[in-house]
C-alpha positions as CSV (number, residue, x, y, z in Angstrom):
1,M,-36.5,-60.0,8.0
2,E,-38.5,-62.5,9.5
3,E,-38.1,-61.6,13.1
4,N,-39.1,-57.9,11.7
5,E,-42.4,-59.3,10.1
6,E,-43.3,-60.7,13.3
7,M,-43.0,-57.6,15.8
8,I,-45.0,-55.4,13.2
9,E,-47.9,-57.8,13.3
10,K,-47.7,-58.1,17.2
11,V,-47.7,-54.5,17.8
12,I,-50.7,-54.1,15.2
13,S,-52.7,-57.3,16.8
14,L,-52.4,-55.2,20.5
15,I,-53.5,-52.1,18.8
16,T,-56.7,-53.4,17.0
17,E,-57.3,-55.3,20.1
18,K,-56.9,-52.6,22.6
19,K,-54.6,-54.1,24.4
20,L,-52.1,-51.5,25.5
21,N,-51.1,-52.2,28.7
22,E,-49.6,-55.5,27.0
23,L,-48.4,-53.1,23.9
24,K,-46.6,-51.0,26.3
25,E,-44.9,-53.7,27.9
26,Y,-43.9,-55.2,24.7
27,L,-42.7,-51.6,23.4
28,I,-40.4,-51.1,26.3
29,H,-38.4,-54.2,25.5
30,L,-38.0,-53.6,21.9
31,N,-35.0,-52.0,20.6
32,S,-35.1,-48.0,19.9
33,A,-33.8,-48.6,16.0
34,D,-36.3,-51.2,15.4
35,F,-39.5,-48.7,15.5
36,P,-38.4,-47.2,12.2
37,S,-39.2,-50.1,10.4
38,I,-42.3,-50.8,12.5
39,F,-43.9,-47.6,12.2
40,E,-43.4,-47.9,8.2
41,K,-46.4,-50.3,8.4
42,L,-48.3,-48.4,10.7
43,T,-51.0,-46.0,9.8
44,D,-50.6,-42.3,10.8
45,E,-53.5,-43.2,13.9
46,Q,-51.5,-46.2,15.0
47,M,-47.9,-44.4,15.0
48,V,-49.2,-41.6,17.6
49,I,-50.6,-44.6,19.7
50,V,-47.6,-46.3,19.7
51,F,-45.3,-43.1,20.7
52,R,-47.7,-42.4,23.4
53,I,-47.6,-45.2,24.9
54,L,-43.8,-45.2,25.3
55,P,-42.2,-44.0,28.3
56,K,-40.7,-40.2,28.5
57,D,-36.8,-41.5,27.8
58,K,-37.6,-44.4,25.5
59,A,-40.3,-41.9,23.4
60,G,-36.7,-39.5,23.4
61,E,-34.9,-42.6,22.1
62,V,-37.4,-43.4,19.2
63,F,-37.5,-40.0,18.0
64,V,-34.2,-39.9,17.2
65,E,-34.5,-42.6,15.1
66,L,-37.3,-41.7,13.0
67,D,-36.9,-39.9,9.4
68,S,-37.8,-36.6,9.4
69,D,-41.1,-37.1,7.7
70,D,-42.4,-39.3,10.4
71,Q,-41.1,-37.1,13.5
72,E,-42.8,-34.0,11.2
73,L,-46.0,-36.3,11.7
74,L,-45.5,-36.9,15.4
75,I,-45.4,-33.4,15.9
76,T,-48.4,-32.1,14.6
77,Y,-50.6,-34.5,16.4
78,L,-48.5,-34.2,19.8
79,T,-49.6,-31.5,22.3
80,D,-47.0,-29.2,23.3
81,R,-46.3,-31.2,26.7
82,E,-45.7,-34.2,24.8
83,I,-43.6,-32.2,22.4
84,K,-41.7,-30.3,25.5
85,N,-41.0,-34.3,26.9
86,V,-39.3,-35.6,23.8
87,M,-37.2,-32.5,23.3
88,D,-36.2,-32.8,27.1
89,E,-34.9,-36.3,26.7
90,L,-32.6,-35.4,23.1
91,Y,-29.1,-34.7,23.3
92,M,-28.0,-31.4,21.5
93,D,-26.6,-32.7,18.6
94,D,-29.6,-34.5,18.0
95,A,-32.1,-31.7,18.5
96,T,-30.3,-29.6,16.4
97,D,-30.1,-32.1,13.4
98,I,-34.3,-32.6,13.6
99,I,-34.6,-28.8,13.5
100,D,-32.8,-28.1,11.1
101,E,-34.4,-30.6,8.7
102,M,-38.3,-29.3,9.5
103,P,-40.0,-26.7,7.9
104,S,-40.6,-23.3,9.5
105,D,-44.2,-23.4,11.3
106,V,-42.9,-26.8,12.8
107,V,-39.5,-25.1,14.2
108,E,-41.3,-22.4,15.7
109,R,-43.5,-24.8,17.8
110,I,-40.7,-27.0,18.8
111,L,-38.4,-24.1,20.3
112,K,-41.3,-22.8,22.1
113,N,-41.6,-26.1,23.8
114,T,-37.4,-26.5,24.4
115,R,-36.1,-25.0,27.5
116,A,-34.4,-22.0,26.8
117,T,-31.0,-22.7,27.7
118,D,-31.1,-25.8,25.3
119,R,-32.8,-22.9,22.8
120,K,-29.6,-21.1,23.2
121,I,-27.3,-24.0,22.2
122,I,-29.2,-25.0,19.4
123,N,-29.2,-21.7,18.1
124,E,-25.6,-21.5,18.2
125,L,-24.8,-25.0,16.9
126,L,-27.2,-24.0,13.9
127,K,-24.9,-21.0,13.4
128,Y,-22.5,-23.2,11.9
129,P,-22.3,-24.0,8.3
130,D,-23.6,-27.1,6.6
131,D,-21.1,-30.6,6.9
132,T,-18.4,-29.2,9.2
133,A,-17.7,-30.6,12.6
134,G,-19.4,-27.6,14.1
135,S,-22.5,-28.7,12.8
136,L,-21.8,-32.5,13.8
137,M,-20.9,-31.8,17.4
138,T,-22.6,-31.7,20.8
139,T,-22.1,-29.5,23.7
140,E,-22.7,-32.7,26.2
141,Y,-19.5,-33.4,27.5
142,V,-17.7,-33.8,30.5
143,S,-15.0,-31.3,31.5
144,L,-12.3,-31.8,34.4
145,R,-9.8,-29.6,35.6
146,K,-6.2,-30.4,35.5
147,N,-5.7,-30.2,40.0
148,M,-9.0,-32.1,40.7
149,T,-7.8,-35.8,42.6
150,V,-9.5,-38.6,40.6
151,D,-12.0,-39.1,43.6
152,E,-13.4,-35.6,42.5
153,A,-13.3,-36.4,39.0
154,F,-15.7,-39.5,39.6
155,A,-17.7,-37.4,42.0
156,E,-18.2,-34.4,38.5
157,I,-19.0,-37.5,36.4
158,K,-21.3,-39.0,38.7
159,K,-23.0,-35.7,39.0
160,K,-23.1,-34.6,35.4
161,G,-22.5,-37.4,33.4
162,L,-26.1,-38.7,33.1
163,R,-27.3,-36.0,30.7
164,K,-23.6,-36.4,28.9
165,E,-23.6,-38.1,25.3
166,T,-20.5,-39.6,26.6
167,I,-18.5,-40.5,29.9
168,Y,-15.5,-42.6,28.2
169,N,-13.5,-40.0,28.0
170,S,-13.3,-36.5,29.8
171,Y,-11.9,-33.4,28.8
172,V,-9.3,-31.2,30.9
173,V,-9.8,-27.6,30.4
174,D,-7.8,-24.5,31.8
175,S,-9.8,-21.7,33.7
176,K,-10.7,-19.9,30.1
177,G,-11.9,-23.1,28.8
178,K,-9.0,-24.1,26.7
179,L,-8.7,-27.6,26.0
180,I,-5.0,-29.0,27.9
181,G,-5.8,-32.8,28.0
182,V,-7.8,-35.7,28.0
183,V,-8.3,-39.0,30.4
184,D,-10.2,-41.9,30.0
185,I,-12.6,-43.8,32.2
186,K,-10.2,-47.0,32.2
187,D,-7.1,-44.7,33.6
188,M,-9.3,-43.1,36.3
189,L,-10.6,-46.6,37.7
190,T,-7.0,-48.4,37.3
191,T,-5.2,-45.5,39.2
192,D,-4.7,-44.5,42.6
193,R,-7.8,-42.2,43.9
194,K,-5.8,-39.3,45.2
195,N,-3.6,-38.9,42.4
196,T,-4.5,-35.9,40.6
197,I,-6.1,-35.8,36.8
198,E,-3.0,-33.6,35.8
199,E,-1.0,-36.9,36.3
200,I,-2.8,-39.3,34.4
201,M,-4.2,-37.3,31.3
202,D,-2.9,-37.5,28.0
203,T,-1.8,-34.2,26.9
204,N,-1.4,-35.4,23.0
205,V,-4.9,-34.6,22.4
206,V,-6.5,-35.6,18.9
207,K,-8.8,-32.4,18.2
208,V,-10.4,-30.8,15.3
209,N,-11.7,-27.0,14.2
210,T,-15.3,-26.3,14.2
211,L,-14.7,-25.5,10.6
212,L,-13.4,-28.8,9.7
213,D,-15.1,-30.8,6.9
214,Q,-17.4,-33.8,8.3
215,E,-15.6,-36.1,5.5
216,E,-11.9,-35.1,7.2
217,V,-13.7,-35.5,10.8
218,S,-15.0,-39.4,9.8
219,K,-11.4,-40.1,8.7
220,M,-10.0,-38.9,11.6
221,F,-12.2,-41.4,13.5
222,D,-11.0,-44.3,11.4
223,K,-7.2,-43.3,11.6
224,Y,-6.7,-42.9,15.5
225,D,-9.8,-45.6,16.3
226,L,-11.8,-43.1,18.5
227,V,-14.8,-43.0,20.4
228,A,-15.2,-39.3,20.6
229,L,-13.5,-36.4,19.6
230,P,-13.3,-32.7,20.7
231,V,-13.9,-29.8,18.9
232,V,-12.5,-26.5,19.5
233,D,-12.6,-22.9,18.0
234,K,-9.9,-20.8,16.4
235,D,-9.3,-19.8,19.9
236,E,-8.4,-23.6,21.0
237,L,-11.3,-23.2,23.7
238,L,-13.3,-26.3,24.0
239,V,-16.5,-26.0,22.5
240,G,-17.8,-29.4,22.0
241,I,-17.4,-32.9,21.1
242,I,-18.3,-35.5,18.1
243,T,-19.0,-39.0,19.0
244,I,-18.8,-42.3,17.0
245,D,-22.5,-43.1,16.2
246,D,-22.2,-39.4,14.4
247,A,-18.8,-40.2,12.2
248,F,-20.8,-43.3,11.4
249,D,-23.8,-41.5,10.0
250,V,-21.2,-39.6,8.0
251,M,-19.6,-42.3,6.7
252,Q,-22.7,-43.3,5.4
253,E,-23.7,-40.0,3.8
254,E,-20.7,-39.8,2.0
255,N,-20.5,-43.3,0.8
256,L,-23.8,-42.9,-0.4
257,E,-22.9,-39.7,-2.2
258,D,-19.8,-40.9,-3.9
259,F,-21.7,-44.2,-5.0
260,Q,-24.6,-42.0,-6.8
261,K,-22.1,-40.0,-8.3
262,M,-20.4,-42.8,-9.6
263,V,-23.6,-44.3,-11.2
264,A,-24.3,-41.0,-12.5
265,I,-27.3,-39.9,-10.1
266,N,-27.3,-36.4,-9.1
267,S,-28.8,-36.6,-5.6
268,T,-29.3,-33.8,-3.0
269,N,-32.1,-35.3,-1.5
270,D,-31.9,-37.4,1.8
271,S,-35.1,-39.3,1.5
272,T,-35.0,-43.3,1.2
273,Y,-35.7,-44.8,-2.4
274,M,-39.4,-45.4,-1.6
275,K,-40.4,-42.1,-0.3
276,T,-38.5,-40.4,-2.9
277,S,-41.0,-39.3,-5.6
278,V,-40.9,-40.5,-9.4
279,F,-40.7,-37.0,-10.8
280,V,-37.8,-36.2,-8.0
281,H,-36.1,-39.6,-8.8
282,A,-36.3,-38.7,-12.7
283,K,-34.7,-35.2,-12.0
284,N,-31.9,-36.2,-10.3
285,R,-30.8,-39.1,-13.0
286,I,-31.9,-36.9,-16.2
287,F,-28.9,-34.4,-16.5
288,W,-25.8,-37.0,-16.4
289,L,-28.0,-39.3,-18.7
290,L,-28.6,-36.4,-21.4
291,F,-24.6,-35.4,-21.0
292,L,-23.6,-39.1,-21.5
293,M,-26.1,-39.4,-24.2
294,L,-24.6,-35.9,-26.4
295,S,-21.3,-37.2,-25.5
296,A,-22.1,-40.8,-27.2
297,T,-22.4,-38.5,-30.3
298,I,-18.9,-38.5,-30.6
299,T,-18.7,-42.1,-31.0
300,G,-21.1,-42.2,-33.5
301,A,-19.6,-39.2,-35.5
302,I,-16.2,-41.2,-35.6
303,T,-18.4,-44.1,-36.6
304,N,-19.8,-42.2,-39.6
305,H,-16.4,-41.1,-40.4
306,F,-14.9,-44.6,-41.1
307,E,-17.9,-45.4,-43.2
308,A,-15.9,-46.5,-46.1
309,T,-13.9,-48.6,-44.3
310,I,-16.9,-50.5,-42.9
311,A,-18.4,-50.9,-46.3
312,T,-15.4,-52.2,-47.2
313,M,-15.3,-54.8,-44.2
314,P,-18.5,-55.1,-42.6
315,V,-17.0,-58.1,-40.2
316,L,-14.7,-55.1,-38.3
317,V,-18.4,-54.3,-36.7
318,A,-18.8,-57.3,-35.2
319,F,-15.5,-56.6,-33.0
320,M,-17.0,-52.8,-32.1
321,P,-18.9,-53.6,-28.7
322,M,-16.1,-56.1,-27.3
323,L,-13.2,-53.4,-27.6
324,M,-15.5,-50.9,-26.0
325,D,-17.0,-53.3,-23.2
326,T,-13.7,-54.3,-22.8
327,G,-12.3,-50.7,-22.5
328,G,-15.1,-49.4,-20.3
329,N,-14.8,-51.9,-18.0
330,C,-10.8,-51.6,-17.4
331,G,-11.6,-47.8,-17.1
332,S,-14.0,-48.6,-14.4
333,Q,-11.8,-50.9,-12.5
334,S,-8.9,-48.4,-12.5
335,S,-11.2,-45.6,-11.7
336,T,-13.0,-47.7,-9.0
337,L,-9.3,-48.3,-7.2
338,V,-8.2,-45.0,-7.3
339,I,-11.3,-43.3,-6.2
340,R,-11.2,-45.5,-3.1
341,G,-7.4,-44.9,-2.5
342,L,-8.4,-40.7,-2.8
343,A,-11.3,-41.2,-0.3
344,T,-8.9,-43.2,2.2
345,D,-5.9,-41.0,2.1
346,E,-3.9,-44.0,0.7
347,I,-3.7,-42.0,-2.5
348,S,-2.6,-38.2,-3.0
349,T,-2.7,-35.7,-5.9
350,R,1.5,-36.1,-5.4
351,D,1.4,-39.4,-6.0
352,I,-0.3,-39.2,-9.9
353,L,2.9,-40.4,-11.0
354,K,3.4,-43.2,-9.1
355,V,-0.1,-44.7,-9.9
356,F,0.5,-43.8,-13.5
357,W,3.4,-45.9,-13.4
358,K,1.5,-48.8,-11.6
359,E,-1.6,-48.6,-13.3
360,T,0.4,-48.4,-16.8
361,R,2.2,-51.6,-16.1
362,V,-0.9,-53.5,-14.7
363,S,-2.7,-52.8,-17.9
364,V,0.3,-53.8,-20.3
365,V,0.0,-57.3,-18.3
366,I,-4.2,-57.7,-18.7
367,G,-3.7,-56.4,-22.3
368,L,-1.1,-58.9,-22.9
369,V,-3.3,-61.4,-21.9
370,L,-6.6,-60.5,-23.4
371,A,-4.9,-59.7,-26.6
372,L,-3.5,-62.9,-27.0
373,L,-6.4,-65.2,-26.1
374,N,-8.9,-62.9,-28.3
375,G,-6.2,-62.9,-31.1
376,A,-5.8,-66.9,-31.2
377,R,-9.6,-67.4,-31.2
378,I,-10.2,-64.9,-34.1
379,W,-7.2,-66.3,-36.0
380,L,-8.6,-69.6,-36.3
381,T,-12.1,-68.1,-36.8
382,Y,-11.4,-65.4,-39.3
383,S,-7.9,-64.2,-40.6
384,P,-4.6,-63.6,-39.2
385,K,-4.5,-60.1,-40.1
386,I,-8.4,-59.2,-38.9
387,A,-6.5,-60.9,-35.7
388,I,-3.4,-58.8,-35.3
389,V,-5.8,-55.8,-35.7
390,V,-8.3,-56.8,-33.0
391,S,-5.4,-57.9,-30.9
392,L,-3.3,-54.5,-31.4
393,S,-6.8,-52.5,-30.6
394,I,-7.2,-54.5,-27.3
395,F,-3.9,-54.0,-26.3
396,F,-4.0,-50.2,-26.5
397,V,-7.6,-49.7,-25.1
398,V,-6.9,-51.7,-22.1
399,I,-3.8,-49.1,-21.5
400,L,-5.8,-45.7,-22.5
401,A,-8.6,-47.1,-20.3
402,N,-6.4,-47.9,-17.1
403,V,-4.9,-44.7,-17.6
404,L,-7.7,-42.4,-17.9
405,G,-9.2,-44.3,-15.3
406,C,-6.5,-43.6,-13.0
407,V,-5.7,-39.9,-13.9
408,L,-9.1,-38.5,-14.6
409,P,-10.1,-38.8,-10.5
410,I,-6.5,-37.5,-9.2
411,A,-7.0,-34.8,-11.7
412,A,-10.5,-33.9,-10.4
413,K,-9.2,-33.9,-7.1
414,K,-6.5,-31.8,-8.0
415,L,-9.0,-28.9,-9.7
416,K,-11.2,-29.5,-6.0
417,L,-13.8,-31.6,-7.8
418,D,-15.3,-34.5,-6.3
419,P,-13.1,-37.5,-7.9
420,A,-16.4,-39.9,-8.0
421,I,-17.8,-37.7,-11.0
422,M,-14.9,-39.2,-13.1
423,A,-16.2,-42.8,-12.4
424,A,-18.0,-45.5,-14.7
425,P,-20.3,-43.7,-17.0
426,L,-17.7,-41.1,-17.8
427,I,-14.8,-42.8,-18.5
428,S,-16.7,-45.4,-20.2
429,T,-18.1,-42.8,-22.6
430,I,-14.7,-41.4,-23.4
431,V,-13.2,-44.5,-23.9
432,D,-15.5,-45.4,-26.3
433,S,-14.7,-43.1,-28.3
434,C,-11.4,-43.3,-28.5
435,S,-11.0,-47.0,-28.9
436,V,-13.5,-46.7,-32.0
437,F,-11.1,-44.3,-33.4
438,L,-7.9,-46.6,-32.5
439,F,-9.7,-49.7,-33.7
440,F,-10.5,-48.2,-37.8
441,N,-7.4,-46.4,-37.8
442,L,-5.6,-49.8,-37.4
443,A,-7.8,-51.4,-39.6
444,R,-7.0,-48.7,-42.7
445,L,-3.2,-48.9,-41.7
446,F,-3.4,-52.6,-42.0
447,F,-5.6,-53.3,-45.0
448,G,-5.3,-49.9,-47.1
């Protein structure tokens, strides 16, 4: 953090003192990923000065790292030639992502200053539905033929590899463009240069279809430890590759989305917290809060139903928060573990009975421990009868909460819903109503 502050202060100082040559030398040696945090502290004019000072290749790297607001701002300031220089340096998947997030007037200006061949590729990539493998992939990969020698393959990589996103893996295609194998650079470096690619290529290729969901794509990177993943169309023709950096971005995006759902935030906004307006923040949160608030009226109605019981034994009210909190916490723990298991494919919808049986046994152990400890305390403080009622309530509430916490996310998955919606806030609301109903019925049974 201190290092970031030092970088920002140095950049601002050099701009203020108009030491532009020194500033250029300093910026060249910075990592491209450091620029977004620097730009946050600069004025619009200072941002443009910094960007214009950068060499062409560095400017392209930095532009990709910036958020869409800063990218749009720069485009409004840059000349057509400067925009063309930036676009020439971008990989096709990055260029497509940028264009996809810009308003139409900005897109028109970007495309006008993009090479015709690149424009055609970008338009093709934009046709794929959002959040699919096709929308993630880049068309910049190295393709080889199986009858090439290793020497010929190296010559091909040297000739075309500079503009490709990765050269660690090269993909072998037939005369029609169908994917038939993959060869990595290590195998090529450690074999005889006269061997053919067919002799060293791996024909068991892990690949995906253009329409596969991006979450499934990211799981394949994790499962197979990939650095790149080929993408084929319905005819098995190689149309692009997805690299590990794009898969990592998807993992972050999906994790954020799940986290927001698990804390009852309905967000379709990709902006950062600080750049999102107060109104948008409120809009994203209000729906679920209203729903949960109205759901909580059920708990209130149940409490009113037992008004006579409360009037007879007001002391019972003192134990309601503990029961509701314990049930909600148990349900949250169970649902979080199951949602994580579903996300990593450790748990499937077919495992519902196994998970149910496991969580039931876990909840019995937890319920017994909590019930006995609380029962002993209440026995000494209040009375044996109250201790029994509260202990039994805790025991059954823990079992109920754990079972709901494991079953509801799996049921949501079965119904093609996101399991994350069956997380802490919703389960807590359900458990609250059930725990109050159970507690007062047990009290009635014991105390008449």
